[in-house]
Backbone as CSV, one residue per row, in Angstrom:
resi,resn,N_x,N_y,N_z,CA_x,CA_y,CA_z,C_x,C_y,C_z
1,MET,0.849,-1.180,0.000,0.000,0.000,0.000,0.891,1.239,0.000
2,THR,0.516,2.224,-0.761,1.282,3.459,-0.864,0.387,4.631,-0.512
3,GLU,0.738,5.337,0.534,-0.044,6.517,0.929,-1.520,6.155,1.036
4,GLU,-2.391,6.877,0.327,-3.826,6.643,0.431,-4.348,5.547,-0.492
5,PHE,-3.513,5.068,-1.392,-3.970,4.063,-2.344,-3.550,2.669,-1.901
6,VAL,-4.381,1.674,-2.222,-4.122,0.306,-1.787,-3.197,-0.442,-2.738
7,LEU,-2.601,0.266,-3.658,-1.661,-0.321,-4.600,-0.238,0.057,-4.211
8,ASP,0.690,-0.690,-4.737,2.099,-0.388,-4.538,2.534,0.535,-5.678
9,LEU,2.746,1.816,-5.377,3.038,2.825,-6.403,4.346,3.544,-6.099
10,ASP,5.123,3.837,-7.145,6.289,4.699,-6.948,5.803,6.155,-6.936
11,GLU,6.690,7.087,-6.719,6.298,8.504,-6.591,5.587,9.036,-7.832
12,GLY,6.066,8.671,-9.010,5.448,9.142,-10.243,4.035,8.611,-10.416
13,MET,3.832,7.344,-10.127,2.500,6.759,-10.263,1.584,7.212,-9.130
14,LEU,2.148,7.480,-7.964,1.343,8.044,-6.880,0.758,9.383,-7.315
15,GLU,1.564,10.201,-7.943,1.083,11.492,-8.450,0.009,11.289,-9.521
16,TYR,0.201,10.318,-10.388,-0.777,10.027,-11.438,-2.114,9.608,-10.825
17,PHE,-2.073,8.737,-9.818,-3.302,8.311,-9.155,-3.945,9.464,-8.390
18,ARG,-3.156,10.329,-7.826,-3.720,11.526,-7.182,-4.397,12.422,-8.219
19,ASP,-3.821,12.494,-9.413,-4.466,13.252,-10.491,-5.815,12.621,-10.853
20,MET,-5.898,11.294,-10.840,-7.178,10.635,-11.099,-8.200,11.029,-10.030
21,ALA,-7.779,11.052,-8.773,-8.695,11.460,-7.700,-9.142,12.903,-7.896
22,ASP,-8.225,13.771,-8.320,-8.584,15.170,-8.597,-9.672,15.266,-9.664
23,VAL,-9.588,14.413,-10.677,-10.595,14.403,-11.741,-11.971,14.114,-11.146
24,LEU,-12.059,13.104,-10.303,-13.354,12.747,-9.719,-13.883,13.844,-8.806
25,VAL,-13.013,14.479,-8.056,-13.433,15.580,-7.194,-13.949,16.737,-8.048
26,ASP,-13.176,17.121,-9.047,-13.520,18.287,-9.874,-14.693,18.034,-10.818
27,ARG,-14.704,16.899,-11.486,-15.728,16.646,-12.509,-17.011,16.045,-11.958
28,CYS,-16.903,15.293,-10.882,-18.075,14.582,-10.360,-18.607,15.190,-9.069
29,GLY,-17.829,16.096,-8.467,-18.287,16.783,-7.275,-18.332,15.930,-6.020
30,ILE,-17.492,14.917,-5.959,-17.463,14.066,-4.769,-16.279,14.468,-3.889
31,SER,-16.273,13.979,-2.666,-15.187,14.291,-1.738,-13.924,13.536,-2.137
32,ARG,-12.793,14.033,-1.687,-11.530,13.356,-1.973,-11.512,11.944,-1.361
33,PRO,-11.963,11.752,-0.109,-11.982,10.380,0.416,-12.805,9.422,-0.445
34,GLU,-13.947,9.888,-0.946,-14.755,9.023,-1.807,-14.048,8.772,-3.135
35,ALA,-13.425,9.778,-3.699,-12.700,9.610,-4.963,-11.599,8.567,-4.808
36,VAL,-10.841,8.657,-3.734,-9.770,7.690,-3.486,-10.361,6.294,-3.296
37,ALA,-11.462,6.185,-2.558,-12.092,4.879,-2.332,-12.555,4.268,-3.651
38,ARG,-13.129,5.082,-4.525,-13.588,4.576,-5.814,-12.414,4.092,-6.671
39,ILE,-11.342,4.852,-6.687,-10.155,4.449,-7.457,-9.547,3.191,-6.854
40,ASN,-9.490,3.137,-5.526,-8.971,1.930,-4.879,-9.784,0.702,-5.267
41,ARG,-11.106,0.826,-5.245,-11.953,-0.315,-5.605,-11.721,-0.710,-7.071
42,GLN,-11.653,0.278,-7.942,-11.535,0.018,-9.382,-10.214,-0.661,-9.739
43,TYR,-9.147,-0.280,-9.067,-7.811,-0.715,-9.495,-7.028,-1.474,-8.434
44,ALA,-7.683,-1.932,-7.379,-6.998,-2.597,-6.261,-6.146,-3.781,-6.694
45,ASP,-6.591,-4.528,-7.674,-5.877,-5.742,-8.081,-4.935,-5.538,-9.256
46,LEU,-4.771,-4.289,-9.670,-3.905,-3.975,-10.798,-2.441,-3.959,-10.358
47,GLU,-1.589,-4.545,-11.153,-0.156,-4.450,-10.903,0.371,-3.276,-11.714
48,VAL,0.873,-2.286,-11.025,1.313,-1.048,-11.662,2.832,-1.001,-11.661
49,ASP,3.391,-0.790,-12.831,4.837,-0.649,-12.955,5.258,0.757,-12.543
50,PRO,6.564,0.967,-12.323,7.037,2.320,-12.014,6.674,3.290,-13.136
51,TYR,6.610,4.566,-12.780,6.302,5.626,-13.740,7.310,5.608,-14.880
52,PRO,6.877,5.708,-16.096,5.511,5.799,-16.582,4.936,4.421,-16.923
53,ASP,4.026,3.952,-16.120,3.320,2.708,-16.381,2.507,2.857,-17.672
54,LEU,2.049,1.747,-18.197,1.233,1.758,-19.405,-0.012,2.631,-19.245
55,LEU,-0.527,2.755,-18.020,-1.674,3.631,-17.766,-1.428,5.049,-18.276
56,CYS,-0.201,5.477,-18.209,0.154,6.860,-18.546,0.006,7.169,-20.035
57,HIS,-0.307,6.169,-20.843,-0.549,6.427,-22.265,-1.884,7.124,-22.477
58,GLU,-2.689,7.179,-21.419,-3.965,7.894,-21.452,-3.947,8.943,-20.343
59,ALA,-4.752,9.962,-20.505,-4.883,10.993,-19.472,-5.555,10.392,-18.236
60,PRO,-5.316,10.950,-17.058,-5.947,10.428,-15.845,-7.476,10.335,-15.940
61,GLU,-8.100,11.227,-16.696,-9.556,11.197,-16.868,-10.033,9.855,-17.427
62,PHE,-9.267,9.309,-18.342,-9.636,8.062,-18.999,-9.825,6.937,-17.986
63,TRP,-8.974,6.895,-16.971,-9.027,5.838,-15.962,-9.916,6.223,-14.786
64,ALA,-10.048,7.503,-14.509,-10.817,7.945,-13.339,-12.320,7.848,-13.573
65,LEU,-12.796,8.308,-14.702,-14.244,8.401,-14.925,-14.973,7.061,-14.832
66,PRO,-14.406,5.945,-15.295,-15.105,4.661,-15.132,-15.232,4.206,-13.667
67,ALA,-14.477,4.800,-12.775,-14.642,4.486,-11.349,-15.911,5.128,-10.796
68,TYR,-16.475,6.072,-11.538,-17.686,6.777,-11.116,-18.885,6.422,-12.009
69,TYR,-18.684,6.527,-13.314,-19.769,6.319,-14.269,-19.781,4.901,-14.831
70,GLY,-20.983,4.419,-15.129,-21.157,3.172,-15.860,-21.319,3.467,-17.343
71,ARG,-21.605,2.437,-18.104,-21.793,2.582,-19.547,-23.131,3.247,-19.836
72,GLY,-23.123,4.108,-20.809,-24.338,4.811,-21.202,-25.104,4.079,-22.283
73,ASP,-26.012,4.798,-22.909,-26.874,4.236,-23.956,-26.079,3.645,-25.123
74,HIS,-24.944,4.199,-25.406,-24.137,3.739,-26.538,-23.135,2.669,-26.135
75,ASP,-23.238,2.204,-24.879,-22.354,1.168,-24.354,-20.887,1.599,-24.318
76,HIS,-20.664,2.909,-24.207,-19.304,3.432,-24.119,-19.105,4.105,-22.774
77,LEU,-17.926,3.940,-22.229,-17.558,4.668,-21.023,-17.012,6.028,-21.425
78,PRO,-17.190,7.041,-20.596,-16.572,8.333,-20.916,-15.053,8.210,-20.866
79,THR,-14.403,9.000,-21.707,-12.941,8.941,-21.809,-12.250,10.160,-21.215
80,GLY,-13.014,11.231,-21.013,-12.415,12.483,-20.574,-11.996,13.371,-21.723
81,ASP,-12.027,12.845,-22.942,-11.695,13.631,-24.128,-12.964,14.355,-24.579
82,PRO,-12.950,15.695,-24.620,-14.163,16.435,-24.982,-14.745,16.040,-26.336
83,ASP,-13.901,15.777,-27.316,-14.405,15.383,-28.637,-15.025,13.988,-28.608
84,ALA,-14.328,13.053,-27.992,-14.829,11.674,-27.934,-16.094,11.565,-27.081
85,ASP,-16.216,12.440,-26.086,-17.359,12.386,-25.170,-18.481,13.355,-25.549
86,ALA,-18.351,14.030,-26.676,-19.328,15.064,-27.051,-20.745,14.514,-27.152
87,HIS,-20.909,13.267,-27.515,-22.233,12.665,-27.670,-22.832,12.175,-26.349
88,ILE,-22.060,12.213,-25.268,-22.512,11.657,-23.993,-23.271,12.703,-23.189
89,ASP,-24.446,12.342,-22.740,-25.196,13.160,-21.786,-24.847,12.621,-20.403
90,PHE,-23.902,13.276,-19.747,-23.395,12.794,-18.468,-24.494,12.700,-17.416
91,SER,-25.524,13.508,-17.525,-26.606,13.462,-16.545,-27.430,12.176,-16.664
92,ARG,-27.277,11.468,-17.775,-28.032,10.222,-17.979,-27.194,8.970,-17.766
93,LEU,-25.914,9.146,-17.523,-25.067,7.975,-17.289,-25.362,7.377,-15.914
94,PRO,-25.341,6.055,-15.821,-25.481,5.454,-14.502,-24.240,5.759,-13.658
95,VAL,-24.469,5.936,-12.375,-23.371,6.206,-11.436,-23.224,4.991,-10.533
96,HIS,-21.993,4.473,-10.464,-21.721,3.353,-9.567,-21.889,3.823,-8.124
97,PRO,-22.438,2.985,-7.262,-22.480,3.373,-5.852,-21.058,3.425,-5.295
98,ALA,-20.871,4.253,-4.309,-19.564,4.318,-3.636,-19.300,2.987,-2.936
99,PRO,-18.041,2.654,-2.725,-17.737,1.432,-1.979,-18.315,1.516,-0.561
100,PRO,-18.628,0.384,0.035,-19.107,0.409,1.423,-18.093,1.100,2.333
101,ARG,-18.598,1.896,3.253,-17.712,2.677,4.137,-16.795,1.797,4.986
102,ASP,-17.197,0.575,5.258,-16.364,-0.293,6.093,-15.398,-1.149,5.263
103,SER,-15.290,-0.845,3.959,-14.375,-1.605,3.105,-12.952,-1.071,3.247
104,ARG,-12.028,-1.846,2.779,-10.603,-1.463,2.842,-10.260,-0.331,1.883
105,PHE,-11.202,0.032,1.016,-10.933,1.042,-0.004,-10.966,2.467,0.551
106,TRP,-11.643,2.662,1.662,-11.713,3.995,2.291,-10.483,4.149,3.183
107,THR,-9.494,4.847,2.693,-8.239,5.003,3.426,-8.059,6.392,3.994
108,LEU,-8.906,7.324,3.584,-8.833,8.692,4.088,-10.023,8.965,4.990
109,PRO,-9.829,9.722,6.058,-10.978,10.065,6.908,-11.934,11.001,6.169
110,GLY,-13.178,10.911,6.528,-14.148,11.830,5.940,-15.309,11.148,5.493
């Protein structure tokens, strides 16, 4: 476990995962503890290489948004790219429930 995330991350990947949490806070309006819990649940079993891991080939939005949103009418997940997501009505996307508060994914108080 590294800092607030349940994955083993080097400093560069820790920053990348923090950027993913920032996306959820800014774009979805959730608290930082919930954002971290959602990312932890989504990627807990992922083996992440040192920075720059393969994840870094996409912007943090690409990996963060599926931790919050489900697939929409077109069976596509949002990517965070304004052009690619232009057809998505975010208000109609299903939202995954937050992880249970007593789960190991909630590592920050709040």
